[in-house]
C-alpha positions as CSV (number, residue, x, y, z in Angstrom):
1,M,244.9,164.4,227.3
2,F,247.6,166.3,225.0
3,R,246.6,164.1,222.2
4,R,242.9,165.2,222.6
5,I,243.9,168.7,222.7
6,L,246.2,168.5,219.7
7,I,243.2,166.7,217.8
8,G,240.8,169.3,218.9
9,F,243.1,172.1,217.8
10,I,243.7,170.7,214.4
11,L,240.0,170.1,213.6
12,T,239.2,173.5,214.8
13,L,241.8,175.0,212.2
14,V,240.3,172.9,209.6
15,T,236.7,174.1,210.5
16,S,237.8,177.8,210.6
17,F,239.9,177.5,207.3
18,Y,236.4,176.5,205.8
19,V,234.2,179.0,207.5
20,F,236.8,181.7,207.6
21,P,238.8,181.3,204.3
22,V,242.3,182.8,204.2
23,T,244.8,183.2,201.5
24,F,248.3,182.0,202.5
25,T,251.4,183.9,201.6
26,F,253.1,180.7,200.4
27,L,250.3,179.8,197.8
28,P,249.1,181.6,194.7
29,E,246.5,184.3,195.4
30,A,243.8,182.3,193.6
31,V,243.9,179.6,196.1
32,N,242.3,179.9,199.4
33,S,241.9,177.6,202.5
34,K,238.4,176.8,201.6
35,M,239.5,175.4,198.2
36,L,242.2,173.1,200.0
37,V,239.5,171.8,202.3
38,A,237.0,171.2,199.3
39,V,240.0,169.2,197.6
40,F,240.3,167.0,200.8
41,G,236.3,166.7,200.8
42,I,236.6,165.6,197.0
43,V,239.1,162.8,198.0
44,M,237.3,161.8,201.0
45,F,234.0,161.7,199.0
46,V,235.6,159.6,196.3
47,Y,237.1,157.4,198.9
48,D,233.6,156.8,200.7
49,C,231.9,156.1,197.2
50,I,234.5,153.6,196.5
51,R,234.2,152.0,200.1
52,K,230.6,151.9,199.9
53,K,230.5,151.0,196.2
54,A,227.7,153.6,195.4
55,M,227.5,157.3,195.0
56,E,225.4,158.8,197.6
57,L,223.6,162.2,196.9
58,S,220.5,162.9,198.9
59,Q,217.6,164.2,197.0
60,P,217.4,167.7,198.8
61,T,221.1,168.0,197.9
62,L,220.4,167.5,194.1
63,I,217.4,169.9,194.3
64,A,219.4,172.5,196.0
65,M,222.1,172.1,193.4
66,M,219.5,172.3,190.5
67,L,218.1,175.5,192.2
68,A,221.8,177.2,192.3
69,L,222.5,176.0,188.9
70,L,219.1,177.7,187.8
71,F,220.0,180.9,189.4
72,S,223.3,180.8,187.8
73,L,222.0,180.3,184.3
74,W,219.5,183.1,184.7
75,C,222.2,185.5,185.7
76,M,224.4,184.3,183.0
77,F,221.5,185.0,180.7
78,C,221.3,188.6,182.1
79,V,224.7,189.5,181.7
80,T,224.8,188.1,178.4
81,V,221.8,190.2,177.3
82,A,223.2,193.3,178.9
83,G,226.5,192.6,177.3
84,T,228.6,193.2,180.4
85,Y,229.6,189.5,181.0
86,D,230.1,190.2,184.9
87,L,230.4,186.7,186.4
88,T,230.0,187.7,190.0
89,Y,226.9,185.5,190.3
90,A,226.6,183.8,187.0
91,T,229.1,181.3,188.3
92,Y,227.2,180.8,191.7
93,I,227.0,177.1,190.9
94,V,230.9,176.8,191.2
95,S,230.5,178.6,194.8
96,F,227.8,175.9,195.8
97,L,230.1,173.2,194.8
98,T,233.1,174.4,196.5
99,W,230.9,174.9,199.7
100,M,229.5,171.5,199.5
101,T,232.7,169.8,198.9
102,G,234.4,171.9,201.6
103,A,231.6,171.0,203.9
104,Y,232.2,167.2,203.3
105,G,235.8,167.9,204.0
106,V,235.0,169.3,207.4
107,Y,232.7,166.4,208.0
108,A,235.1,163.9,207.0
109,A,237.9,165.4,209.4
110,L,235.5,165.4,212.2
111,R,234.5,161.9,211.5
112,I,238.3,160.9,211.3
113,G,238.7,162.2,214.9
114,Y,235.3,161.3,216.5
115,G,234.1,158.4,214.4
116,E,230.7,160.0,214.2
117,V,229.4,163.4,213.6
118,D,226.2,164.8,214.9
119,L,224.5,168.1,215.1
120,W,225.8,168.6,218.5
121,L,229.4,168.1,217.6
122,M,229.2,170.4,214.5
123,I,227.9,173.2,216.6
124,R,230.5,172.8,219.2
125,Y,233.2,173.1,216.7
126,L,231.6,176.1,215.2
127,A,231.6,177.7,218.8
128,L,235.2,176.9,219.1
129,V,236.1,178.7,215.6
130,G,234.1,181.6,216.9
131,V,236.0,181.9,220.2
132,F,239.4,181.1,218.2
133,Q,238.9,184.0,215.8
134,C,237.7,186.4,218.6
135,V,240.8,185.5,220.8
136,S,243.1,185.8,217.7
137,A,241.7,189.0,216.9
138,V,242.6,190.4,220.2
139,L,246.0,189.0,220.1
140,I,246.6,190.3,216.8
141,D,245.4,193.8,217.9
142,N,247.5,193.9,221.1
143,N,250.6,191.6,220.6
144,V,253.2,192.6,217.8
145,A,254.8,189.1,217.8
146,F,251.4,187.4,217.4
147,S,250.4,189.9,214.6
148,Q,253.7,189.5,212.6
149,F,253.3,185.7,212.9
150,V,249.9,185.5,211.6
151,D,250.7,188.1,208.7
152,R,253.8,185.9,207.9
153,F,251.5,183.0,206.7
154,V,248.3,184.8,206.0
155,S,248.2,187.7,203.2
156,G,245.5,190.5,202.8
157,N,245.6,191.8,206.2
158,E,247.2,195.2,205.1
159,Y,243.9,196.9,204.4
160,Y,242.6,196.3,207.9
161,R,245.7,197.7,209.5
162,E,245.5,200.9,207.2
163,H,242.0,201.4,208.3
164,G,242.3,200.4,211.9
165,R,240.0,197.5,211.9
166,M,240.3,194.4,214.0
167,Y,240.9,191.2,212.2
168,G,241.1,187.5,213.2
169,V,242.6,184.6,210.9
170,G,240.5,185.4,208.0
171,A,237.8,187.0,209.8
172,A,237.2,190.7,209.2
173,L,234.4,193.2,208.1
174,D,230.9,192.1,207.1
175,P,231.8,188.4,206.1
176,A,233.1,188.0,209.7
177,G,230.0,189.5,211.3
178,I,227.8,187.3,209.1
179,R,229.5,184.1,210.0
180,F,229.7,185.0,213.8
181,S,225.8,185.7,213.5
182,V,225.1,182.3,212.2
183,I,227.3,180.6,214.7
184,L,225.4,182.6,217.5
185,V,222.2,181.5,216.1
186,M,223.4,177.7,215.9
187,M,224.7,178.0,219.6
188,A,221.4,179.5,220.8
189,H,219.8,176.4,219.0
190,Q,222.0,174.1,221.1
191,F,221.4,175.9,224.3
192,S,217.7,175.9,223.8
193,A,216.8,172.7,222.0
194,D,219.6,170.1,222.8
195,P,218.5,167.8,225.7
196,D,222.3,167.0,226.4
197,V,223.2,170.6,226.8
198,R,219.8,171.6,228.7
199,S,220.5,168.8,231.3
200,N,224.3,169.6,231.8
201,G,225.3,172.8,233.8
202,N,228.7,172.7,232.6
203,Y,227.7,172.5,229.0
204,Q,225.1,175.5,229.5
205,T,227.7,177.6,231.4
206,T,230.5,177.2,228.8
207,N,228.1,177.6,225.9
208,M,227.0,180.9,227.6
209,I,230.5,182.2,228.0
210,A,231.6,181.1,224.4
211,Y,228.4,182.9,223.2
212,A,229.3,186.2,225.2
213,V,232.9,186.2,223.8
214,I,231.8,185.9,220.4
215,L,229.0,188.6,220.6
216,I,231.1,191.1,222.3
217,I,234.5,190.6,220.5
218,G,232.9,189.5,217.3
219,S,230.9,192.9,217.4
220,T,234.2,194.9,217.6
221,I,235.3,193.0,214.4
222,S,232.2,193.6,212.6
223,R,228.9,195.1,214.0
224,T,226.9,192.7,211.9
225,T,227.5,190.2,214.6
226,I,224.8,192.2,216.9
227,V,222.1,190.8,214.4
228,G,222.7,187.3,215.1
229,G,223.5,187.8,218.7
230,A,220.1,189.5,219.4
231,M,218.3,186.7,217.4
232,G,220.1,184.2,219.6
233,V,219.4,185.9,222.9
234,A,215.7,186.2,222.1
235,Y,215.5,182.6,221.1
236,M,217.1,181.5,224.5
237,V,215.0,183.8,226.6
238,L,211.9,182.5,224.8
239,T,212.9,179.1,225.5
240,L,213.6,179.8,229.2
241,I,210.2,181.4,230.0
242,R,208.4,178.9,228.0
243,L,205.9,176.8,230.4
244,R,205.7,172.9,230.0
245,Q,202.4,171.9,228.8
246,G,200.0,171.8,231.8
247,G,201.5,175.4,233.1
248,F,204.2,173.9,235.3
249,V,208.0,175.1,235.6
250,T,210.3,172.4,235.6
251,I,213.5,172.2,237.7
252,R,215.7,171.8,234.4
253,M,213.8,175.3,233.5
254,V,214.7,177.0,236.6
255,R,218.3,175.7,236.7
256,G,218.8,176.8,233.1
257,F,217.3,180.1,233.7
258,F,219.4,180.5,236.8
259,I,222.6,179.7,234.7
260,F,221.6,182.2,232.0
261,I,221.1,184.9,234.5
262,M,224.1,184.5,236.6
263,V,226.5,184.2,233.3
264,L,225.0,187.3,231.9
265,A,225.3,189.2,235.2
266,I,229.1,188.1,235.5
267,I,229.7,189.1,231.7
268,L,228.1,192.4,232.5
269,V,230.1,193.2,235.6
270,V,233.3,192.2,234.0
271,S,232.6,194.3,230.9
272,V,231.8,197.4,233.0
273,Y,235.0,196.8,234.9
274,F,237.4,196.6,231.8
275,Y,235.2,199.5,230.2
276,R,236.5,201.6,233.1
277,T,239.9,200.3,233.3
278,S,241.0,199.6,230.0
279,R,241.1,202.2,226.9
280,T,241.5,199.3,224.5
281,F,238.4,197.4,225.8
282,E,236.5,200.8,226.0
283,G,237.2,201.4,222.2
284,Y,236.2,197.7,221.3
285,L,232.8,198.2,223.2
286,R,232.1,201.8,221.7
287,F,232.8,200.6,218.1
288,G,231.1,197.2,218.4
289,F,228.0,198.7,220.2
290,E,228.3,202.3,218.6
291,A,224.3,202.3,218.1
292,F,223.6,201.8,221.7
293,F,226.0,204.4,223.0
294,N,224.6,206.8,220.5
295,W,221.1,206.2,221.8
296,A,222.3,206.5,225.4
297,E,224.3,209.6,224.7
298,T,222.2,211.5,222.1
299,G,218.9,209.6,221.8
300,E,219.5,208.3,218.3
301,F,219.9,204.8,217.6
302,R,222.3,205.0,214.7
303,T,225.9,204.2,213.6
304,H,228.2,205.8,211.0
305,S,227.8,202.9,208.7
306,T,224.0,202.9,208.9
307,D,224.0,206.6,207.9
308,E,226.1,205.7,204.8
309,L,223.6,202.9,204.0
310,S,220.7,205.2,204.4
311,E,222.0,207.1,201.2
312,M,222.5,204.0,199.1
313,W,219.0,202.9,198.3
314,V,219.1,203.2,194.7
315,W,216.6,201.5,192.4
316,P,216.2,201.1,188.5
317,S,214.2,203.7,186.5
318,D,212.9,201.5,183.6
319,M,210.8,198.3,183.8
320,R,213.5,196.2,181.6
321,T,216.2,196.7,184.5
322,W,213.6,195.8,187.1
323,I,212.9,192.3,185.3
324,L,216.3,191.6,183.8
325,G,218.6,193.7,185.5
326,R,221.5,195.5,183.8
327,G,224.2,192.9,184.5
328,T,226.4,195.2,186.8
329,F,227.3,194.5,190.3
330,G,229.0,196.2,193.2
331,V,229.1,199.8,195.0
332,F,231.3,201.2,192.0
333,A,229.0,200.0,189.3
334,N,225.5,200.7,191.1
335,D,226.5,203.3,193.7
336,T,225.1,200.9,196.3
337,D,226.4,198.3,198.7
338,I,222.7,197.3,199.6
339,G,222.0,193.5,198.8
340,Y,218.6,194.1,197.5
341,C,219.5,196.9,195.1
342,N,222.7,195.2,193.8
343,F,220.5,191.8,193.2
344,T,217.9,194.0,191.2
345,F,220.8,195.8,189.1
346,Y,222.4,192.5,188.4
347,C,219.7,190.1,187.5
348,G,216.4,191.8,188.1
349,L,213.6,190.9,190.4
350,I,213.4,187.4,188.7
351,G,217.0,186.5,189.6
352,M,216.3,187.7,193.3
353,F,213.2,185.6,193.5
354,L,215.3,182.3,192.3
355,F,217.9,183.2,195.0
356,S,215.3,183.6,197.7
357,L,213.5,180.5,196.7
358,Y,216.8,178.7,196.8
359,F,217.5,179.7,200.4
360,L,213.9,179.1,201.4
361,Y,214.2,175.6,200.1
362,V,217.3,174.6,201.8
363,H,216.2,175.9,205.3
364,L,212.9,174.0,204.8
365,V,215.1,171.0,204.2
366,L,217.1,171.6,207.4
367,N,213.8,172.2,209.5
368,R,212.6,168.8,208.4
369,K,216.1,167.0,209.0
370,F,216.6,168.0,212.3
371,R,214.3,167.7,215.5
372,H,213.1,171.0,217.2
373,F,214.9,173.1,214.3
374,G,211.7,175.1,213.4
375,I,212.7,178.5,215.2
376,T,216.3,178.0,214.2
377,S,215.5,177.6,210.5
378,L,213.3,180.5,210.7
379,L,216.1,182.7,212.2
380,L,218.5,181.6,209.5
381,V,215.9,182.6,206.9
382,A,215.5,185.9,208.6
383,L,219.1,186.4,209.0
384,T,219.5,185.8,205.0
385,F,217.1,188.5,204.2
386,I,218.1,191.0,207.0
387,I,221.7,190.8,205.8
388,W,220.7,191.9,202.2
389,L,219.7,195.1,203.7
390,K,223.3,195.8,204.2
391,V,225.4,193.6,201.8
392,T,224.9,191.0,199.0
393,T,226.0,187.7,200.6
394,D,224.7,184.4,201.4
395,I,225.1,181.8,204.4
396,F,225.0,178.9,202.4
397,F,228.2,177.5,204.3
398,I,226.2,176.5,207.3
399,D,223.5,174.6,205.1
400,A,226.2,172.9,203.4
401,L,227.7,171.6,206.7
402,L,224.3,170.6,207.9
403,F,223.5,168.8,204.7
404,C,226.4,166.6,205.5
405,V,225.5,165.8,209.1
406,A,223.0,163.0,209.5
407,G,219.5,164.2,210.4
408,D,218.0,162.7,213.6
409,V,214.4,163.2,212.2
410,E,215.3,161.6,208.9
411,E,216.9,158.8,210.5
412,E,213.8,158.0,212.7
413,E,211.8,158.2,209.6
414,E,214.1,155.7,207.5
415,G,214.3,153.5,210.6
416,A,210.4,153.4,211.1
417,A,210.3,152.6,207.3
418,L,212.7,149.7,207.4
419,Q,210.8,148.3,210.4
420,K,207.6,148.5,208.5
421,E,209.1,146.8,205.4
422,A,210.4,143.9,207.6
423,A,207.1,143.6,209.4
424,L,205.4,143.1,205.9
425,A,208.1,140.8,204.7
């Protein structure tokens, strides 16, 4: 039992160091935990190639890499023409390769621990990482000894303390909210589409509790978490009210709906209790769900950050910048933090189109790779473009992980093809 818990904790840390990269105090600033996991991934990939006596790279992975390279080359062309040589996204192909090799490192570590890695296992560990980060953030915020222990090994937390922002072990600000959103969408997929989860009340209950922890505490770390949380809740509700073909309600559906409602009711009661009895928890909720409190108290659905963003919609004033950009990136260079505006100023509409095409392709691949993944793939695409309304970032970390996991749909197609070839022979 202890061995299983220890292995689970180590694998959770490995996954967390990939999803939420940290810079260690005992290593150079240029080296973060994602790079270390990527190095492990490279070693394991080379080992697997030697063991199999072949280098296996799927066609979708190669096409995605070509699209990332094309986007990088276009950005390099734009910054060269502009004479700025700002390499923020001109080196995106390096980020792509780091995410991919890091994802393979996580996959290899899980394979060592379990022998086989499927979508179910990957999502469970993403959920564990989300809960781990949220619990760590609460402990850091309320326990001086634990805070000092984390700061002794992880650097870069001074900014969050100075500005009164909660942080976990590498989880803070918008990047944390974006990753929490992705995790919540993936958990909603598991709750809604995985037959093993839908037929097991214990899995459903633990899944919903973990979901609530990540949504509530994650929103106090970054309000962007609400976006993914709302998407996931909508997906689960849609699944629960969907009738089986023929118009009959199944016992499994009733049980799932009952568990869903009961867990939500318990979470609501507990949240109201701590809101009324704990100043700390009250502060968490008022920050994380500021828009809802403002709506209830003033009739306006707004937050301080959305007020600032509303003043950051800045666009080019000439056609050349619309097409090629001006090779500058960031709020200090373009007076905006909004993703769409920054992409336009950096690499023009052509660059933004290439980057959008890249994400549309990888999510189309995932939709074909996994069974019942259509809604989830659509939500991930929507999440990408919604996030660009606030910041410039991407969620390729989840795509890289899912590229490494064996797809059930692809395996079925390959098996059917092999059986057909055997029959013809």
